C-alpha positions in Angstrom: 0.0 -0.2 0.3 3.0 2.6 0.6 4.5 1.8 -2.5 0.7 2.5 -4.3 0.5 5.8 -2.1 3.8 6.7 -3.6 3.2 6.0 -7.1 0.2 7.5 -7.0 1.8 11.1 -5.3 4.2 11.2 -7.6 1.6 11.0 -10.6 -0.7 13.5 -8.9 2.3 16.0 -8.5 2.4 15.4 -12.7 -1.0 15.9 -13.1 -1.6 19.1 -11.2 0.9 21.0 -13.2 -0.1 19.7 -16.2 -3.8 20.6 -15.2 -2.3 24.2 -14.7 -0.6 24.5 -17.9 -4.1 23.4 -19.3 -6.6 25.7 -17.8 -4.1 28.7 -18.1 -4.2 28.0 -22.0 -8.1 27.9 -21.8 -8.0 31.0 -20.1 -6.1 32.5 -23.0 -2.9 33.1 -20.8 -0.7 31.2 -23.3 -1.1 31.1 -27.7 1.1 29.3 -30.0 3.9 31.8 -29.8 3.7 30.9 -25.8 4.1 27.4 -26.2 7.1 27.4 -28.1 8.3 29.8 -26.2 8.2 27.5 -23.2 9.8 24.7 -25.5 12.9 26.5 -26.3 13.3 27.7 -22.8 13.3 24.1 -21.3 15.1 22.5 -24.1 17.8 25.2 -25.1 18.4 27.0 -21.5 16.3 25.4 -18.4 17.6 21.6 -19.1 20.9 22.4 -20.4 21.4 24.1 -16.6 19.9 21.1 -15.3 21.8 18.1 -16.8 25.3 20.3 -15.6 24.0 21.6 -12.5 22.8 17.8 -11.5 25.6 15.9 -12.8 28.4 17.7 -11.2 26.7 17.9 -7.9 25.5 13.9 -7.7 27.6 12.1 -9.7 31.1 10.5 -10.2 33.6 9.9 -12.6 33.4 6.0 -12.5 29.4 6.0 -11.8 28.9 8.3 -15.2 31.4 6.2 -17.1 29.7 3.1 -16.0 26.2 3.5 -17.6 27.4 4.1 -21.1 27.3 0.6 -21.8 23.6 0.5 -20.8 22.9 2.5 -24.3 22.6 -1.2 -25.8 19.3 -1.8 -23.9 17.2 1.4 -25.2 18.7 1.2 -28.8 18.2 -2.9 -29.0 14.6 -2.3 -27.8 13.8 0.4 -30.4 15.2 -1.5 -33.1 13.1 -4.6 -32.2 9.8 -2.2 -32.0 10.8 -0.9 -35.6 10.6 -4.5 -37.2 7.5 -5.2 -35.2 5.8 -2.0 -36.3 6.3 -2.8 -39.5 4.8 -5.8 -39.4 2.0 -4.4 -37.5 1.2 -2.1 -40.1 0.2 -4.7 -42.5 -1.6 -6.7 -39.8 -3.4 -4.1 -38.4 -3.9 -2.4 -42.0 -2.9 1.0 -41.3 -3.5 3.6 -43.5 -0.8 3.6 -46.3 -0.6 7.7 -45.8 0.2 7.1 -41.7 2.9 4.0 -42.4 5.6 6.4 -41.4 4.4 8.6 -38.8 2.9 5.4 -37.1 6.4 3.4 -37.2 8.1 6.5 -36.0 5.8 7.1 -33.0 5.2 3.4 -32.5 9.1 3.4 -31.3 10.2 6.5 -29.9 9.0 8.1 -26.5 8.8 11.4 -24.9 11.7 11.2 -22.6 12.2 14.5 -21.5 8.9 16.5 -21.0 7.2 13.6 -19.4 9.9 11.2 -18.7 12.5 13.0 -16.9 9.6 14.6 -14.5 8.4 10.9 -14.0 11.4 9.4 -13.0 12.4 12.6 -10.8 9.4 12.4 -9.1 10.0 8.7 -8.4 13.5 8.2 -8.0 15.2 11.8 -7.5 18.4 12.5 -9.1 20.0 9.2 -8.7 18.0 7.9 -11.9 19.3 10.9 -13.7 22.0 8.9 -15.6 19.6 6.3 -16.6 17.3 8.7 -17.8 20.1 10.0 -20.0 21.5 7.2 -21.6 17.8 6.5 -22.4 17.4 10.2 -23.6 20.7 10.0 -26.1 19.6 6.7 -27.8 15.8 8.0 -28.4 17.0 11.4 -29.6 19.7 9.9 -31.7 16.9 7.3 -33.5 14.4 9.9 -33.8 16.6 12.4 -35.4 17.7 9.8 -38.2 15.4 6.7 -38.4 12.4 8.6 -37.1 12.6 11.7 -39.1 13.3 9.3 -41.8 10.1 7.5 -41.9 8.0 10.3 -41.1 9.6 11.4 -44.4 8.3 8.8 -46.6 4.7 9.9 -45.5 5.2 13.4 -46.8 4.7 15.1 -50.2 7.4 17.6 -50.0 10.8 16.9 -51.9 12.6 18.3 -49.1 15.5 16.0 -48.4 17.3 14.1 -45.5 20.0 16.5 -44.2 22.8 15.3 -42.2 24.0 18.5 -40.7 20.5 19.1 -40.1 20.0 16.2 -38.3 23.6 16.0 -36.4 22.3 19.4 -35.2 19.2 18.1 -33.6 21.0 14.6 -32.4 23.7 17.2 -30.8 20.9 19.5 -29.2 21.6 22.2 -26.1 20.2 19.4 -23.5 22.5 16.8 -24.8 25.4 19.1 -25.1 24.7 20.4 -21.4 25.0 16.6 -20.4 28.0 16.1 -22.4 29.6 19.6 -20.7 28.6 18.0 -17.5 30.3 14.8 -17.7 33.2 16.2 -18.6 33.3 18.6 -15.9 33.0 15.2 -13.8 35.5 13.4 -15.4 38.6 16.0 -15.6 37.5 17.3 -12.2 36.6 20.7 -13.2 35.3 22.9 -10.4 33.0 25.3 -12.2 32.6 29.2 -9.8 30.0 28.2 -7.1 28.0 31.5 -8.8 27.8 29.6 -12.0 26.8 26.3 -10.2 24.1 28.3 -8.2 22.7 29.8 -11.4 22.7 26.7 -13.4 20.7 25.2 -10.1 18.0 27.7 -10.1 17.6 27.6 -13.9 18.0 23.9 -13.9 14.4 24.1 -11.4 12.6 25.4 -14.1 12.8 22.2 -16.5 10.1 20.3 -14.8 7.3 23.0 -13.8 7.7 24.2 -17.6 7.6 20.8 -19.1 4.5 20.2 -17.4 3.3 23.6 -18.5 3.9 22.4 -22.3 2.3 19.5 -22.1 -0.9 20.7 -20.4 -1.0 23.8 -23.1 -0.3 21.2 -26.0 -3.4 18.7 -24.6 -5.8 22.3 -24.6 -4.7 23.4 -27.8 -5.0 19.9 -29.5 -8.6 20.0 -28.5 -9.7 16.7 -26.4 -12.6 16.8 -28.9 -10.7 15.4 -31.8 -9.3 12.4 -29.9 -10.5 9.4 -31.9 -9.8 5.5 -31.5 -9.6 3.4 -34.6 -6.9 1.3 -36.0 -4.3 3.7 -36.5 -4.6 5.3 -32.8 -4.6 1.8 -31.4 -1.6 0.7 -32.9 0.2 3.6 -31.8 -1.2 2.9 -28.2 -0.3 -0.5 -28.5 3.2 0.4 -29.1 3.8 3.0 -26.8 1.8 1.2 -23.8 2.0 -2.5 -24.5 5.0 -3.5 -26.6 7.7 -1.2 -25.3 7.4 -2.0 -21.8 6.7 -5.4 -21.9 10.0 -5.8 -24.5 12.3 -3.4 -22.2 11.1 -5.7 -19.2 12.0 -9.1 -21.1 15.7 -7.2 -22.1 16.7 -5.7 -19.0 15.1 -8.2 -16.4 17.5 -11.5 -17.0 20.7 -8.7 -16.9 22.9 -8.3 -13.9 22.3 -4.6 -14.1 21.6 -2.2 -11.4 17.5 -2.4 -10.3 17.2 1.3 -10.6 18.5 0.9 -14.2 15.7 -1.6 -14.6 13.1 0.8 -13.3 14.2 3.6 -15.3 14.4 2.2 -18.8 10.9 0.5 -18.5 9.5 3.5 -17.3 11.1 5.6 -20.0 10.0 2.9 -23.0 6.4 3.7 -22.1 6.0 7.0 -22.1 3.7 9.0 -24.4 4.5 9.9 -28.2 7.6 12.5 -29.0 6.1 15.9 -28.9 8.7 17.1 -32.1 6.3 14.3 -34.1 4.1 16.7 -35.2 6.6 19.5 -36.1 8.5 16.8 -38.1 5.2 16.0 -40.0 4.3 19.5 -40.6 8.0 20.1 -42.1 7.8 17.1 -44.6 3.7 17.8 -45.1 2.7 14.6 -43.4 -0.2 14.2 -41.2 0.5 16.4 -38.3 -3.0 16.4 -37.3 -2.7 12.4 -37.2 0.9 13.1 -35.2 -0.7 16.3 -32.9 -4.1 14.0 -31.8 -1.7 10.8 -31.1 0.4 13.1 -28.8 -2.7 13.7 -27.2 -3.9 10.3 -26.8 -0.9 8.6 -25.7 -0.2 11.6 -23.1 -3.6 11.5 -21.6 -3.5 7.6 -21.2 -0.1 7.8 -19.7 -2.1 9.6 -16.7 -3.8 6.2 -16.1 -0.7 4.2 -17.3 2.3 5.5 -15.4 0.8 5.3 -11.8 0.3 1.3 -13.0 3.9 1.2 -14.1 5.2 3.0 -11.0 3.0 0.2 -9.2 4.8 -2.3 -11.2 8.5 -1.2 -11.1 8.2 -0.6 -7.4 6.8 -4.0 -6.3 9.7 -5.9 -5.7 8.9 -8.1 -9.1 12.0 -6.1 -10.8 15.1 -7.4 -9.5 
């Protein structure tokens, strides 16, 4: 019962912040430009500062380096999910114009705007290295394989650009992570005022991320949520196949229990909020992508407490 109450409390913290973002958007405090600004503040300012502050404060070089081989688990999981999505596309008779989006959303998860706050609420800062390892794999695969898949759906003649893709992979959050790791490995001590600034600015990450999700849900419109084969396919990938597959991959392995718990949670996060943006860029069905972001985010509010209960139940050892 204690585990269940703790899990529910962690989700309630997140739901309250999402609800505030939703209500403020409904009351016209935020518009589309506000949403873009918040996304930029989180990804380009707050999250890099959060990475530097937390990594330099809570981790040692030995601990950080020991997590890098764990990249194999999320990478392998996503590649298997890609193959599975290709099969389900035919079995479930997904619309042809949705194939690339379906496969991309099936295998990639929202590891920052939802995954990071969820793990911080449940496990605290000690989960950050594993959150970041999953984030590295997820970001790289989305901006390479995921974008290529979405581009196949589009009607634009714009081609895959390696320079742009590398710029997306080596984004400010990842660069913040790299800087934090280098500071720890080479025992470089930043001035205290810089670390304090990073701590204060990094503190914006979680609440602004949750406000962003609330705004996105309100703007997408709950009334647009529909359940059909195309949406059921993505929902099954995000909340059934991904966590089950990750559980099967990590459960028998001699790795830290916390890593197993974080990876299972990260694998079952909603669709990436970047999916509609990329769909719009390549003239794919951005409405389908936006609806799936909304549906998976809403459903995650029910799924996450169950997953939290599962990973904290003692079954993951």
